[in-house]
C-alpha positions as CSV (number, residue, x, y, z in Angstrom):
1,M,0.0,-0.1,0.0
2,R,1.2,3.3,-1.0
3,P,1.4,6.3,1.5
4,W,-1.4,8.7,1.5
5,W,0.5,11.5,0.3
6,I,1.4,10.2,-3.0
7,Y,-2.3,9.9,-3.8
8,K,-2.7,13.6,-2.7
9,I,0.4,14.8,-4.8
10,G,-1.1,12.9,-7.8
11,K,-4.6,14.4,-7.2
12,M,-3.1,18.0,-7.1
13,L,-0.9,17.4,-10.0
14,L,-4.1,16.2,-12.1
15,I,-6.1,19.1,-11.0
16,V,-3.3,21.6,-12.0
17,A,-3.1,20.0,-15.5
18,A,-6.7,20.2,-16.0
19,A,-6.9,23.7,-15.1
20,V,-4.0,24.5,-17.3
21,F,-5.6,22.8,-20.1
22,V,-9.0,24.4,-19.6
23,L,-7.6,28.0,-18.9
24,G,-5.5,27.6,-22.0
25,F,-8.2,26.8,-24.3
26,V,-10.2,29.6,-22.8
27,V,-7.5,32.1,-23.5
28,L,-7.1,30.5,-27.0
29,H,-10.5,30.8,-28.1
30,L,-11.0,34.3,-26.6
31,W,-7.9,35.7,-28.1
32,N,-8.6,34.1,-31.5
33,A,-12.1,35.3,-31.5
34,L,-11.2,38.9,-30.7
35,I,-7.7,39.9,-31.4
36,P,-7.5,39.2,-35.1
37,D,-10.8,40.8,-36.0
38,L,-10.4,43.8,-33.8
39,F,-6.6,44.7,-34.1
40,N,-5.5,42.5,-37.1
41,G,-3.4,40.4,-34.6
42,P,-1.9,37.1,-35.0
43,T,-3.9,33.8,-34.1
44,L,-2.5,31.7,-31.1
45,T,-1.7,28.2,-30.7
46,F,-2.6,26.2,-27.5
47,W,1.1,26.5,-26.1
48,Q,1.2,30.3,-27.1
49,A,-2.1,30.7,-25.3
50,A,-0.8,28.8,-22.1
51,G,2.3,30.7,-22.1
52,L,0.7,34.0,-22.3
53,L,-1.5,32.7,-19.2
54,A,1.7,31.8,-17.4
55,L,3.2,35.4,-18.2
56,S,0.1,37.3,-17.1
57,H,0.2,35.3,-14.0
58,I,3.9,36.0,-13.3
59,L,3.2,39.8,-14.2
60,F,0.2,40.5,-12.3
61,R,0.4,38.3,-9.1
62,G,4.1,37.7,-8.8
63,W,6.0,34.4,-8.3
64,G,4.0,33.3,-5.3
65,R,2.3,34.3,-2.0
66,G,5.4,34.3,-0.2
67,Y,7.2,36.6,-2.2
68,Y,4.5,38.8,-3.0
69,G,3.2,39.1,0.6
70,R,6.5,39.7,2.4
71,H,7.2,42.9,0.2
72,R,3.8,44.2,-0.2
73,S,3.6,45.6,3.3
74,H,6.8,47.3,2.9
75,W,5.8,49.1,-0.5
76,K,2.3,49.8,1.0
77,R,3.9,51.5,4.0
78,R,6.4,53.6,1.9
79,F,3.5,54.8,-0.5
80,E,1.5,55.7,2.6
81,E,4.4,57.7,4.0
82,K,4.7,59.6,0.7
83,L,1.1,60.5,0.7
84,A,1.2,61.6,4.3
85,R,4.0,64.1,3.4
């Protein structure tokens, strides 16, 4: 019998793979439905759409909660100090 954590990791990997697959196709179809007609832009493949999704996640959310959460309070405090002056 395998340890319980192997099943948990396998289930998590399956959920992440399914989410990337579904969200990649959503981005793919939204992009290909809007951008070429509106802006004469290029059409995307699935892997380009998945890369665009990953890039937007990195740019807008950061690398992870730990990195983003530690530094946000520092920048927020500095911004509030500038506003107070």
